[in-house]
C-alpha positions in Angstrom: -42.7 27.7 -2.7 -38.8 29.0 -3.4 -37.8 26.9 -0.2 -39.3 23.8 -1.7 -37.6 24.5 -5.1 -34.3 25.2 -3.3 -34.4 21.6 -1.9 -35.7 20.2 -4.9 -33.0 21.4 -6.5 -30.3 20.9 -3.7 -31.5 17.2 -4.1 -30.9 17.1 -7.6 -27.5 18.4 -7.6 -26.8 15.8 -4.7 -28.0 13.1 -6.8 -26.0 14.1 -9.9 -22.8 14.5 -7.6 -23.1 11.3 -6.4 -23.3 9.5 -10.0 -20.6 11.5 -11.0 -18.3 10.9 -8.1 -19.5 6.7 -8.2 -18.8 6.8 -11.7 -15.5 8.5 -12.2 -13.8 4.9 -11.7 -15.2 1.6 -12.7 -14.6 -1.5 -10.7 -14.6 -5.2 -10.7 -14.7 -7.3 -7.8 -12.7 -10.7 -7.4 -13.1 -13.1 -4.7 -9.2 -13.9 -4.8 -6.1 -13.4 -6.9 -6.9 -16.7 -8.8 -9.9 -15.3 -10.4 -9.2 -14.5 -14.1 -10.1 -12.2 -16.7 -8.6 -13.4 -19.7 -7.9 -11.9 -23.2 -7.6 -14.2 -25.5 -6.1 -13.8 -29.3 -8.7 -11.2 -31.0 -10.4 -10.1 -27.9 -10.3 -6.4 -26.9 -11.3 -5.1 -23.3 -11.8 -1.5 -23.8 -11.9 0.7 -20.8 -13.8 4.0 -20.7 -12.6 4.7 -17.0 -9.7 3.8 -14.9 -10.3 0.3 -12.9 -9.2 0.7 -9.6 -8.1 -2.1 -6.7 -8.0 -5.0 -9.2 -7.2 -7.8 -6.8 -7.4 -10.7 -9.6 -5.3 -11.8 -12.4 -5.6 -9.9 -15.6 -4.2 -12.5 -18.5 -3.3 -11.1 -21.7 -2.6 -13.4 -24.3 -0.8 -13.0 -27.7 -3.2 -11.0 -29.6 -5.4 -9.8 -26.7 -5.6 -6.1 -26.3 -6.5 -3.7 -23.6 -7.3 -0.3 -24.8 -8.5 3.1 -23.4 -7.7 3.7 -19.7 -5.6 2.2 -16.9 -5.9 -0.5 -14.4 -4.7 0.0 -10.6 -3.7 -3.2 -9.1 -3.8 -4.3 -5.3 -2.0 -7.4 -4.9 -3.3 -8.8 -8.2 -1.7 -10.5 -11.1 -0.8 -9.1 -14.3 0.1 -12.5 -16.7 0.7 -12.5 -20.8 2.0 -15.6 -22.4 5.8 -15.4 -21.4 5.6 -14.3 -17.7 3.2 -14.2 -14.1 3.7 -11.1 -12.2 2.3 -10.0 -8.9 1.6 -6.0 -9.1 0.6 -3.3 -6.7 0.8 -0.3 -9.0 -0.6 0.7 -12.1 -0.7 -1.0 -15.7 -1.3 1.6 -18.5 -1.2 -0.2 -22.2 -0.9 3.0 -24.0 2.1 4.6 -22.1 5.6 4.4 -22.9 6.2 2.6 -19.6 3.3 0.5 -19.0 3.6 -0.6 -15.7 3.9 2.3 -12.9 5.4 2.0 -9.3 3.9 5.2 -7.7 5.4 5.0 -4.2 5.1 2.3 -1.7 4.0 -0.4 -4.4 5.9 -3.5 -5.6 6.2 -5.8 -9.0 7.3 -9.3 -8.4 7.8 -11.0 -11.7 8.2 -14.7 -12.0 10.5 -16.3 -14.3 10.0 -15.5 -17.8 10.1 -12.5 -20.4 8.7 -9.4 -19.2 6.9 -7.7 -21.9 6.5 -4.4 -20.4 8.6 -1.2 -19.4 8.5 -0.1 -15.8 8.6 3.6 -14.4 9.2 4.4 -11.0 7.8 7.4 -8.9 8.2 8.5 -5.1 9.5 6.5 -2.5 9.2 2.8 -0.9 9.0 1.0 -4.3 10.4 -2.6 -4.7 10.8 -4.8 -8.0 11.7 -8.2 -7.4 11.9 -12.0 -8.8 13.6 -13.2 -11.8 12.4 -11.4 -15.1 13.9 -11.7 -18.4 13.3 -7.8 -19.8 12.1 -7.8 -23.4 13.4 -4.2 -23.5 17.0 -2.9 -23.3 15.7 0.2 -20.9 13.1 -1.9 -18.7 13.4 0.1 -15.5 13.3 3.7 -15.4 13.2 6.1 -12.3 11.4 9.3 -12.7 13.3 11.7 -10.8 15.7 12.6 -7.4 12.6 11.9 -5.4 12.5 8.4 -6.5 13.9 5.4 -5.1 13.4 1.3 -5.5 14.5 -1.8 -3.9 15.8 -4.3 -6.4 15.9 -7.8 -5.2 16.4 -9.5 -8.4 17.7 -13.1 -8.6 18.9 -13.4 -12.2 21.2 -11.5 -14.4 19.5 -8.5 -15.3 19.3 -8.0 -19.3 18.4 -4.3 -19.2 19.8 -1.0 -18.2 18.5 0.7 -15.5 18.0 4.5 -15.9 18.6 6.4 -12.8 17.8 10.1 -13.6 18.5 11.1 -10.2 17.0 8.5 -8.2 18.2 6.2 -6.0 18.5 2.3 -6.1 18.7 0.1 -3.2 20.2 -3.4 -3.6 18.5 -6.2 -1.5 20.9 -8.5 -2.8 23.9 -9.0 -5.3 22.8 -7.3 -8.7 24.4 -9.0 -12.0 24.1 -7.1 -15.1 24.6 -9.0 -18.6 26.8 -7.5 -21.1 26.5 -4.1 -22.1 23.7 -3.4 -19.6 24.6 -0.9 -16.7 23.0 1.9 -14.5 22.7 5.0 -16.9 22.4 8.4 -15.8 23.3 9.9 -12.5 22.1 8.6 -9.4 22.6 6.9 -6.4 23.2 2.9 -5.7 23.0 1.6 -2.0 25.0 -1.5 -1.7 24.0 -2.6 2.0 26.6 -5.6 2.2 25.7 -6.7 -1.6 27.7 -6.5 -4.7 27.3 -5.1 -7.9 28.8 -7.0 -10.7 29.2 -6.1 -14.4 29.9 -8.7 -17.3 33.1 -8.2 -19.0 34.1 -10.0 -22.1 
């Protein structure tokens, strides 16, 4: 009797544990990057749990709102009314820096105004494309264990906050007026140039 009760309790525990593990993260499956989830004006998408491995397009238009938890992108697209971005990293709408690259992750921004700030953790990250930033301090490295490769094709209208981290330039880097690297850190030029706009 006790043995049967033990197996019954064990089975019950295993079922509960499986349920908890399987529901710790929410998920949505997309057939390809062009599969779109769109938040139009007045729409709210409330997340009670993080969404893992978002491979489609999350399109947040003016007046649309993502709230609650975060989304981990895996070569998906994060779009708004002003830009289109391919992201392998985290989008957290309530964080001070909404886009997070957490090691060996990448953000590629097509031409347009990028509305989010970026926090970079760990090594092997990359930011590329032709963004116009809406924030004067849009790129922030977390610490001295952080490095990021920059392949930005336009004049960069944001400061880059080093905080002891390292930046590797894949091509020439051109800063706009009164924008520069701030804090201490290392910049690897690798046969590229670093330009400041001077009046």
